[in-house]
C-alpha positions as CSV (number, residue, x, y, z in Angstrom):
1,M,-41.0,41.5,-22.7
2,R,-41.2,39.1,-26.0
3,I,-37.2,39.8,-26.3
4,A,-36.7,39.1,-22.8
5,A,-38.5,35.9,-22.9
6,A,-37.2,34.9,-26.4
7,S,-33.4,35.7,-24.7
8,R,-33.8,33.6,-22.0
9,L,-34.8,30.3,-24.4
10,P,-31.3,29.6,-25.3
11,L,-30.0,29.7,-22.0
12,A,-32.9,27.4,-20.9
13,L,-31.8,25.0,-23.8
14,A,-28.4,25.4,-23.1
15,A,-29.0,24.1,-19.2
16,F,-31.2,21.2,-20.0
17,L,-28.7,20.0,-22.6
18,L,-25.7,20.6,-20.4
19,S,-27.5,18.6,-17.5
20,G,-27.5,15.6,-19.5
21,C,-23.6,15.7,-19.9
22,A,-23.0,16.3,-16.2
23,E,-20.8,13.5,-14.4
24,R,-22.3,11.4,-11.5
25,I,-20.4,10.5,-8.6
26,D,-21.1,7.7,-6.6
27,Y,-19.7,5.7,-3.6
28,E,-18.8,2.1,-3.8
29,D,-17.9,-0.5,-1.7
30,P,-14.2,-0.2,-1.2
31,D,-14.1,-4.0,-1.0
32,A,-15.9,-4.7,-4.2
33,T,-13.8,-5.9,-7.2
34,V,-13.6,-3.1,-9.6
35,L,-12.0,-4.1,-13.1
36,L,-11.8,-1.2,-15.3
37,D,-8.8,-2.4,-17.6
38,D,-6.2,-5.1,-17.1
39,Q,-4.0,-2.7,-15.3
40,Y,-2.9,-3.2,-11.2
41,N,-5.7,-1.4,-9.5
42,A,-6.9,-1.2,-5.5
43,T,-8.5,-4.8,-6.0
44,D,-5.0,-6.1,-6.6
45,L,-3.4,-4.0,-3.8
46,K,-5.9,-5.4,-1.4
47,Q,-5.9,-9.2,-2.4
48,I,-1.8,-9.0,-2.6
49,A,-1.4,-7.3,0.7
50,D,-3.9,-9.2,2.7
51,K,-2.6,-12.6,1.5
52,M,0.7,-11.3,2.6
53,T,-0.4,-10.4,5.8
54,Q,-2.3,-13.4,6.7
55,S,0.5,-15.8,5.7
56,M,3.1,-13.6,7.5
57,L,0.8,-13.7,10.9
58,R,0.8,-17.6,10.5
59,S,4.5,-18.2,10.3
60,S,6.2,-19.4,13.4
61,L,7.9,-16.4,13.9
62,F,4.5,-14.6,15.2
63,A,3.0,-17.3,17.0
64,E,0.6,-15.5,19.5
65,G,1.4,-15.8,23.7
66,A,5.0,-15.3,22.7
67,T,7.4,-13.8,25.0
68,R,8.7,-11.1,23.0
69,K,6.9,-9.2,20.0
70,P,9.4,-10.1,16.9
71,V,10.9,-6.4,15.6
72,I,10.5,-6.1,11.8
73,V,11.9,-3.1,9.7
74,V,10.3,-2.6,6.6
75,E,12.7,-2.0,3.4
76,R,11.8,-1.1,-0.1
77,I,9.5,-3.4,-2.2
78,K,11.2,-2.9,-5.8
79,N,8.8,-2.3,-8.6
80,R,10.2,-4.0,-11.4
81,T,7.2,-4.1,-13.3
82,H,6.5,-2.0,-16.7
83,E,3.8,0.2,-14.7
84,H,4.3,2.9,-12.5
85,L,2.8,1.6,-9.1
86,D,2.1,3.2,-5.4
87,I,4.6,0.8,-4.1
88,Q,4.1,2.7,-0.5
89,A,0.4,2.1,-0.8
90,L,0.8,-1.8,-0.4
91,S,3.6,-1.3,2.1
92,D,1.3,0.6,4.6
93,R,-1.6,-2.0,4.1
94,I,0.7,-4.9,5.0
95,V,2.1,-3.0,8.1
96,T,-1.4,-1.7,9.1
97,G,-2.2,-5.3,9.1
98,I,0.5,-7.1,11.2
99,V,0.6,-3.8,13.2
100,Q,-3.0,-4.3,14.5
101,S,-2.7,-8.2,15.1
102,G,-0.7,-6.9,18.0
103,R,2.1,-9.5,17.5
104,V,4.6,-7.4,15.6
105,D,6.7,-4.5,16.4
106,V,7.2,-2.1,13.7
107,V,10.4,0.1,13.5
108,D,9.2,3.5,11.9
109,E,12.1,3.9,9.5
110,T,11.0,7.2,8.3
111,A,11.0,8.5,12.2
112,R,15.0,7.6,12.4
113,E,15.7,10.9,10.4
114,T,13.6,13.0,12.6
115,L,14.3,11.4,16.2
116,P,17.8,12.9,17.0
117,A,16.2,16.6,16.4
118,E,13.5,15.5,18.9
119,Y,16.3,14.0,21.3
120,E,18.2,17.2,21.0
121,F,14.9,19.4,21.8
122,H,14.4,16.8,24.8
123,A,18.1,17.5,26.3
124,S,17.6,21.4,25.5
125,G,15.9,22.2,29.3
126,N,12.7,22.8,27.7
127,V,11.2,19.3,28.2
128,D,10.7,18.0,31.8
129,P,13.4,15.8,32.6
130,A,11.1,13.2,34.0
131,T,9.8,12.7,30.5
132,A,12.5,13.3,28.6
133,K,13.8,11.1,25.9
134,G,17.2,10.7,24.5
135,P,19.4,8.6,22.1
136,G,20.3,4.9,23.0
137,R,16.7,3.3,23.9
138,Q,15.3,2.4,20.3
139,V,15.0,-0.9,19.4
140,G,16.8,-3.5,16.9
141,A,14.9,-4.9,14.3
142,D,14.9,-8.6,14.4
143,Y,13.9,-8.9,10.5
144,A,13.8,-7.0,7.6
145,L,10.6,-7.2,5.1
146,R,11.8,-6.5,1.9
147,G,10.6,-7.8,-1.9
148,D,10.1,-7.6,-5.8
149,F,6.9,-6.6,-7.6
150,T,7.2,-7.9,-11.4
151,D,4.9,-8.7,-14.5
152,Q,4.9,-9.9,-17.6
153,V,3.0,-8.5,-20.1
154,H,1.6,-10.6,-23.7
155,E,-0.7,-9.3,-26.4
156,T,-1.5,-11.3,-29.6
157,K,-0.2,-10.3,-33.0
158,N,-3.7,-9.0,-33.7
159,Q,-3.7,-7.1,-30.1
160,K,-7.3,-8.6,-29.5
161,T,-6.0,-10.8,-26.4
162,R,-3.5,-9.3,-23.8
163,S,-2.4,-11.0,-20.8
164,V,-0.9,-9.3,-17.9
165,W,0.7,-11.3,-15.1
166,Y,1.6,-9.8,-11.8
167,Q,4.0,-11.5,-9.1
168,V,4.9,-10.0,-5.7
169,T,7.4,-11.8,-3.7
170,L,8.0,-10.6,-0.1
171,K,10.5,-12.2,2.5
172,L,11.8,-11.4,5.9
173,T,15.4,-11.8,6.1
174,D,16.9,-12.8,9.9
175,I,19.1,-9.7,10.4
176,S,21.4,-11.6,12.8
177,K,21.7,-14.6,10.7
178,G,21.2,-13.3,7.2
179,T,18.8,-16.4,6.1
180,I,15.4,-15.9,4.9
181,A,12.8,-16.6,7.7
182,W,9.7,-16.2,5.8
183,Q,8.5,-16.0,2.2
184,E,5.5,-15.8,0.1
185,V,4.5,-15.4,-3.5
186,K,1.0,-13.8,-4.8
187,E,0.3,-14.2,-8.4
188,I,-2.5,-12.1,-10.1
189,Q,-3.3,-12.8,-13.9
190,K,-5.5,-10.7,-16.2
191,I,-6.8,-11.2,-19.6
192,R,-8.4,-8.8,-21.9
193,R,-10.3,-9.7,-24.6
194,K,-11.9,-7.3,-27.6
């Protein structure tokens, strides 16, 4: 009996010690500002996307009560930073904001690749002809949304201070004229001191 109790003591001690090393995960407010380091993060993404969305919707291109909603095609925002950034998440947040406004239609460019197969299926006889869709009815875009994401990093020689500056420039190009109909810039600067 004493041997069995003695053999349990190291297990209990090990469990006690390991419980102190366990990670703790908590939910946080997704709108809270979180700064873990000087790198681009979710807070930056939200600030940039929200500013761009609000600026775009304030422009005269998207006036409430317009007789026809303008149509936008979203092209790639170029990542010209030193970091690997999820630029698609930034685009998605901007598109979500402008679509939810109800004042803009956005062409689903990714669906353009799959829609021809869907049209073929509709024409195959498997779909009720009254509800079948076919090519030739897609809406042409009025504007193309594109832009650049750049950064500059500066560090003191002793590496005690580091400055990271981000700039996002977005523009809407009028497809029929080739002119810039709207443009906005958002800058973020972070300084890390040791």
